[in-house]
C-alpha positions in Angstrom: 30.9 -4.5 4.1 29.3 -7.6 2.6 31.9 -7.8 -0.1 34.8 -7.5 2.4 33.5 -10.3 4.5 32.9 -12.3 1.2 36.5 -11.7 0.2 37.8 -12.8 3.5 35.7 -15.9 3.6 36.9 -16.8 0.1 40.4 -16.4 1.0 40.1 -18.4 4.0 38.6 -21.3 2.1 41.3 -21.0 -0.5 44.0 -21.2 2.3 42.3 -24.2 3.8 42.2 -26.0 0.5 46.0 -25.4 0.1 46.7 -26.6 3.6 44.7 -29.8 3.0 46.3 -30.4 -0.4 49.8 -30.1 1.3 48.7 -32.4 4.0 47.6 -35.2 1.6 50.8 -34.8 -0.4 53.1 -35.0 2.7 50.8 -37.2 4.8 50.8 -34.9 7.7 47.9 -34.8 10.2 48.8 -31.5 11.7 48.3 -29.6 8.1 45.0 -31.4 7.7 43.9 -30.2 11.1 45.0 -26.7 10.3 43.1 -26.7 7.1 40.0 -27.9 8.9 40.4 -25.2 11.5 40.7 -22.5 8.9 37.7 -23.8 7.0 35.7 -23.9 10.2 36.6 -20.3 10.9 35.3 -19.4 7.4 31.9 -21.2 8.2 31.8 -19.5 11.6 32.3 -16.1 10.0 29.5 -16.7 7.6 27.2 -17.9 10.5 27.9 -14.8 12.6 27.3 -12.5 9.6 23.9 -14.1 9.0 23.0 -13.9 12.7 24.1 -10.3 12.9 22.1 -9.5 9.9 18.9 -10.9 11.4 19.7 -9.2 14.7 20.2 -5.8 13.2 16.9 -6.2 11.3 15.2 -7.2 14.6 16.7 -4.0 16.3 15.6 -1.8 13.4 12.0 -3.1 13.7 12.2 -2.8 17.4 13.2 0.9 17.1 10.5 1.6 14.6 7.9 0.0 17.0 9.1 2.2 19.9 8.6 5.3 17.7 5.1 4.2 16.6 4.2 3.5 20.3 5.4 6.9 21.3 3.6 8.6 18.5 0.5 6.8 19.6 0.7 7.7 23.2 1.2 11.4 22.1 -2.0 11.1 19.9 -3.9 9.7 22.9 -2.8 12.6 25.1 -3.8 15.2 22.5 -7.3 13.6 22.3 -8.1 14.9 25.9 -9.3 18.4 26.4 -6.7 20.7 28.0 -8.6 20.9 31.4 -8.3 16.9 31.8 -4.6 16.9 31.4 -2.8 18.0 34.7 -0.5 21.0 34.3 3.2 20.3 34.4 5.0 21.5 37.5 7.3 24.6 37.0 
């Protein structure tokens, strides 16, 4: 997935550079603006990729933490004698 995003970003930057070179050659502001917008989208894609990586890492640690808390609560219940724990209703 990383290589696909890297390839897309590199192709967007190359396209932006081509647009800007044509803009300089023909003195057109619209091509320069288009190149800037394409380069901005490549930068935004890298930013979103970095933010999503951090978010997924956060979610992974949060899931692990909830598993550990659940295991700790089960251990706490198992420490009590059976007569202390209320029987489950049937």
